[in-house]
C-alpha positions in Angstrom: -26.1 424.7 175.0 -29.6 424.5 176.4 -30.2 425.2 180.1 -31.9 422.6 182.2 -35.1 424.1 183.5 -37.5 422.5 186.1 -40.9 423.6 187.1 -42.7 422.3 190.2 -46.5 422.8 190.1 -48.8 422.9 193.1 -50.7 419.6 192.7 -53.9 421.2 194.1 -54.1 423.8 191.4 -53.6 421.7 188.3 -56.3 419.8 186.5 -54.9 419.4 183.0 -51.5 419.8 181.4 -51.7 420.7 177.7 -48.7 421.3 175.5 -49.0 424.4 173.3 -48.1 425.1 169.7 -45.3 422.8 168.6 -44.4 421.0 171.9 -44.7 417.4 172.9 -45.5 416.4 176.5 -43.7 413.2 177.6 -44.7 411.4 180.9 -41.8 409.8 182.7 -43.1 406.6 184.4 -40.7 405.7 187.2 -39.8 402.1 187.4 -39.6 400.6 190.9 -37.7 397.5 189.7 -36.4 396.0 186.5 -36.8 392.5 185.2 -34.0 390.8 183.2 -34.6 388.9 180.0 -34.5 385.7 182.1 -37.2 387.0 184.4 -35.0 387.9 187.3 -36.3 390.9 189.3 -33.6 393.4 189.9 -34.5 396.2 192.4 -33.0 399.6 191.8 -30.3 401.0 194.0 -31.4 404.0 196.1 -29.5 406.4 193.9 -30.7 405.0 190.6 -34.0 406.0 189.0 -35.1 404.4 185.8 -37.9 406.0 183.8 -39.9 405.0 180.8 -40.6 408.1 178.6 -44.1 407.9 177.1 -45.7 410.5 174.8 -48.7 411.9 176.7 -49.9 414.7 174.4 -48.9 416.9 171.5 -49.5 420.6 170.8 -51.9 421.6 168.0 -49.1 422.6 165.6 -47.3 419.2 165.7 -47.8 417.6 162.2 -48.1 414.0 163.2 -47.7 412.9 159.5 -44.2 414.3 159.6 -43.1 412.4 162.7 -43.2 408.7 163.3 -44.6 408.7 166.8 -48.0 409.0 168.4 -49.5 409.4 171.9 -48.7 406.3 173.9 -45.4 405.5 172.2 -42.3 405.0 174.3 -39.5 407.3 173.0 -35.9 408.4 173.4 -35.5 412.2 173.5 -32.8 414.8 174.0 -33.0 415.4 177.7 -30.7 418.4 177.6 -33.3 420.4 175.6 -36.3 419.3 177.7 -38.2 421.3 180.2 -39.0 419.2 183.3 -42.3 419.6 185.1 -43.4 417.9 188.3 -47.1 417.9 188.9 -49.4 415.6 190.9 -46.5 413.5 192.0 -45.7 412.7 188.4 -42.8 413.8 186.3 -43.2 415.2 182.7 -41.0 416.9 180.2 -41.8 419.2 177.3 -39.8 418.9 174.1 -39.9 420.0 170.5 -40.9 417.1 168.3 -37.5 417.2 166.4 -35.8 416.4 169.8 -37.5 413.0 169.9 -34.8 410.8 168.5 -36.3 407.3 168.5 -39.4 405.2 169.2 -39.0 402.2 171.4 -40.9 399.1 170.4 -40.9 395.4 171.5 -38.9 392.9 169.4 -40.9 390.4 167.5 
């Protein structure tokens, strides 16, 4: 079983975060509140944090023809095999592309 690993980076020392080789960088956008299908705003409880995982960048060895996602896509990934990184008050995770299980898209 993979070990959860977290890195906190000094925000004053980081200018760019680039995934290497075969890794995918996912940005976790924290949602302050949720909106129901009927348009009702539902604030999060203090102990609940909802995030939207968005592909931010890919390493140079990721063959994008093999995978059905691209930078900017919202995805579902295996969080137990992810390396969490906190930098510049933002939260990121690094995963291998095969640990991205699904792409989230709006219903037509």
